[in-house]
Each structure stands twice: as C-alpha cells, then as structure tokens.
C-alpha positions as CSV (number, residue, x, y, z in Angstrom):
1,M,54.0,-18.6,29.5
2,I,50.6,-19.6,30.7
3,A,50.3,-16.6,32.9
4,L,51.2,-14.3,30.0
5,V,48.5,-15.9,27.8
6,S,46.0,-15.7,30.7
7,G,46.8,-12.1,31.2
8,L,46.5,-11.2,27.5
9,E,43.2,-13.0,27.4
10,A,41.9,-11.0,30.4
11,T,43.0,-7.8,28.8
12,V,41.3,-8.7,25.4
13,N,38.1,-9.7,27.3
14,R,38.2,-6.4,29.2
15,Y,38.5,-4.4,26.0
16,V,35.8,-6.3,24.2
17,A,33.5,-5.8,27.2
18,L,34.4,-2.1,27.4
19,Y,33.8,-1.6,23.7
20,L,30.5,-3.5,23.5
21,V,29.0,-2.0,26.6
22,T,29.9,1.5,25.5
23,L,28.5,0.8,22.0
24,F,25.3,-0.6,23.5
25,V,24.8,2.4,25.7
26,I,25.6,5.2,23.2
27,V,23.6,4.0,20.2
28,P,20.2,3.7,21.7
29,I,20.5,6.9,23.8
30,D,21.7,8.8,20.7
31,I,18.9,7.3,18.5
32,L,16.3,8.3,21.2
33,F,17.7,11.8,21.4
34,L,18.1,12.4,17.7
35,G,15.1,10.5,16.5
36,V,12.5,11.4,19.1
37,I,13.5,14.0,21.7
38,A,15.3,16.6,19.5
39,K,13.9,15.5,16.1
40,G,11.5,18.5,15.9
41,F,14.2,20.9,16.9
42,F,16.7,19.7,14.3
43,T,13.9,19.6,11.6
44,S,12.9,23.1,12.4
45,Q,16.5,24.4,12.3
46,V,18.2,22.4,9.5
47,G,15.4,20.3,8.1
48,H,16.0,21.5,4.6
49,L,19.4,19.8,4.8
50,L,18.2,16.5,6.1
51,G,17.6,13.4,3.9
52,E,17.1,9.7,4.6
53,I,19.5,8.2,7.1
54,K,22.2,6.1,5.4
55,L,22.8,3.1,7.6
56,V,26.4,2.2,6.5
57,P,27.9,5.6,7.4
58,A,25.9,5.7,10.6
59,V,27.2,2.3,11.7
60,L,30.7,3.2,10.7
61,F,30.5,6.4,12.7
62,Y,29.4,4.6,15.9
63,L,32.0,1.8,15.5
64,A,34.8,4.4,15.0
65,Y,33.6,6.8,17.6
66,V,33.4,4.1,20.3
67,A,37.0,3.0,19.3
68,G,38.0,6.6,19.9
69,I,36.3,6.7,23.3
70,L,38.3,3.6,24.3
71,I,41.6,4.9,22.9
72,F,41.4,8.5,24.4
73,V,39.0,8.1,27.3
74,S,38.2,4.8,29.0
75,G,40.7,2.2,27.8
76,G,43.7,3.2,29.8
77,G,44.7,1.1,32.9
78,G,44.4,4.2,35.2
79,A,40.9,5.1,34.0
80,T,38.4,5.8,36.9
81,W,34.8,6.6,36.6
82,Q,35.7,10.2,37.5
83,S,38.4,10.6,34.9
84,T,36.2,8.8,32.3
85,L,33.3,11.1,33.0
86,L,35.5,14.2,32.6
87,Y,37.5,13.0,29.6
88,G,34.4,11.6,28.0
89,A,32.8,15.0,28.2
90,L,35.9,16.7,26.8
91,F,36.3,14.1,24.0
92,G,32.6,14.5,23.0
93,F,33.0,18.3,23.2
94,F,35.9,18.5,20.8
95,C,34.6,15.9,18.4
96,Y,31.1,17.4,18.2
97,A,32.5,21.0,18.1
98,T,34.7,20.0,15.1
99,F,31.6,18.9,13.1
100,E,29.4,21.7,14.3
101,L,31.8,24.6,13.9
102,T,32.9,23.3,10.5
103,S,29.3,23.1,9.5
104,M,28.6,26.5,10.8
105,S,31.5,28.0,8.9
106,M,30.7,26.3,5.5
107,L,26.9,25.6,5.2
108,K,24.2,28.2,4.6
109,N,21.6,28.5,7.2
110,W,23.3,26.4,9.9
111,S,22.2,27.8,13.2
112,W,24.0,28.6,16.4
113,A,21.2,26.9,18.3
114,V,22.1,23.6,16.6
115,V,25.8,24.2,17.3
116,V,25.2,24.8,21.0
117,L,22.7,21.9,21.5
118,D,24.7,19.4,19.5
119,I,28.0,20.1,21.3
120,A,26.3,20.0,24.6
121,W,24.6,16.7,23.6
122,G,27.9,15.2,22.3
123,S,29.6,16.0,25.6
124,F,26.9,14.5,27.6
125,V,26.3,11.3,25.6
126,T,30.0,10.6,25.3
127,A,30.6,11.1,29.0
128,V,27.7,9.0,30.1
129,S,28.3,6.1,27.6
130,A,32.1,6.1,28.3
131,T,31.5,6.0,32.1
132,A,28.7,3.4,31.9
133,G,31.0,1.3,29.7
134,L,33.8,1.5,32.2
135,L,31.7,0.7,35.2
136,V,30.1,-2.3,33.6
137,A,33.5,-3.5,32.2
138,D,35.0,-3.1,35.7
139,W,32.2,-5.2,37.1
140,M,32.3,-7.9,34.3
141,V,36.1,-8.2,33.8
142,P,37.9,-6.4,36.6
143,K,41.3,-4.8,35.9
144,A,44.2,-7.3,36.5
C-alpha cells in the first residue's frame, strides 16, 4: 500500500512539474513573440480587428492549451524528447491551423501572411515548450 501511494505521489509530482515547466516556458516566449517581435506585423495585417487584451480568456487559453500539450504530447510514459518535439510541432500545427483557417474562412481582410506565420509560430512554440517541459520534468522528477 505504501509503495502504491509513493508511486502515485511520484506520478502526480511529475505531472505537476511537467505542467508548470511547460506553462512557464510557453507563456513568456509567446508574449515576447506576440507583444514585441511580431506585434508590428500583426498590427499591419489585422490591426483593425485588434482590441485590448482580455486577461481572463488569455489565462484560460494558456491553462487549457498546456493541459492539451500534456494529454496529447508529453504526458505519456513513453514520451521522449524526440517524440515530444515532433508531436508538439504537430499539435501546435493542428491547433493553430484550426484557428487561422477558420478565421481566414469567416473574417473579412484576414491575410494569408497571418495564417502562415501564426501556424508556423504555433508549431514552433508548442514543440519547444513541450520539449523543454519534458526535459526539465525528467530532470526534476525522473520517470518511475
């Protein structure tokens, strides 16, 4: 019984570490990209659609998105940095493509340049944050 509780505790600790590290990697990188590096590009392309950032939906997005990364990319027992990098890029691609292509199909003046850049960004930032999360979690709380 003690071994079972100890094993469960280790698993929970690993998922908490994986979640928090992934979250703490993706948020600042994404904010840097969106708020500084690509801000001028997005403003020039779809600035007429932009408003003030609403903090609650943004926080909810990151919390849910990182949960998705763990469920579909890095949380499995067989996850390696190589598989996490690949599946992180694919998860980011499909998630960001869903938003971008839906926006392109429904919104006036959405641009293909935004679609391409944002899908590429989503693929990259998801792959990097998922892989960093896995590597740090493996170091902090090794797999049992």
